[in-house]
C-alpha positions in Angstrom: 82.0 19.0 103.5 78.8 19.9 104.9 77.3 18.0 107.5 74.1 15.7 107.2 71.1 17.2 109.2 67.6 15.2 109.0 64.2 17.0 110.6 61.8 14.7 111.6 58.1 16.3 110.9 54.6 16.4 110.2 52.6 18.2 108.1 50.4 20.6 110.2 53.3 21.2 112.8 54.3 24.6 113.9 57.1 23.6 116.1 58.5 21.9 112.8 57.6 25.0 110.7 59.5 27.1 113.6 62.7 24.8 113.2 62.8 24.0 109.3 63.2 27.9 109.1 66.0 28.3 112.1 67.9 25.1 110.3 67.2 27.2 106.8 68.7 30.6 108.4 71.7 28.7 109.7 72.7 26.6 106.9 75.2 28.4 105.2 77.0 29.7 108.1 77.0 26.2 110.0 77.8 24.0 106.7 74.7 22.0 106.7 72.7 19.8 104.6 69.3 19.6 105.4 66.8 16.9 104.6 63.6 16.6 106.1 61.6 13.4 106.8 57.5 13.1 107.1 57.3 11.1 109.8 53.9 10.1 108.5 54.5 8.0 105.7 56.7 5.4 107.9 55.0 3.6 110.5 58.0 3.1 112.7 59.1 7.4 112.0 55.3 8.0 113.2 55.9 5.0 116.6 59.1 6.8 117.3 58.4 10.3 117.0 54.9 10.6 117.3 54.8 12.8 120.4 58.3 14.5 120.1 58.5 16.3 116.9 60.2 18.1 115.6 63.7 16.2 115.7 66.7 16.9 114.6 69.5 15.0 114.4 72.9 16.1 113.1 75.7 12.8 111.5 73.3 10.5 113.0 72.9 12.3 116.6 69.7 13.7 118.2 70.8 17.4 118.7 66.8 18.8 119.6 63.4 17.9 119.6 60.2 20.1 120.3 60.6 23.7 120.9 64.3 24.1 119.4 65.8 27.7 120.6 68.7 28.7 118.2 71.5 28.9 121.0 70.4 25.4 122.0 70.9 24.4 118.5 73.9 26.1 117.5 75.3 24.7 120.6 74.6 21.3 120.6 76.7 21.4 116.4 79.6 23.2 118.0 79.6 20.2 120.4 79.2 17.7 117.9 82.3 19.6 115.6 84.8 19.6 118.1 84.1 16.4 119.0 84.6 15.2 115.3 
């Protein structure tokens, strides 16, 4: 069963675009089901993540924010897999 991954983003964010591209690249290999959420549509999310995006959450645990490197993301996903 694919692991649920949420990408918190907002329009015009180049780091968000980079994170989305990276997640889409590794989605099949890492068995991920990706959902993107625009924080500008929710005042609570906007208040929480306004200065932190992009934020990647896998199975309810934050695995990255801001500039996200592929190695960092893969390591975090592996840790979650070994703990789960």
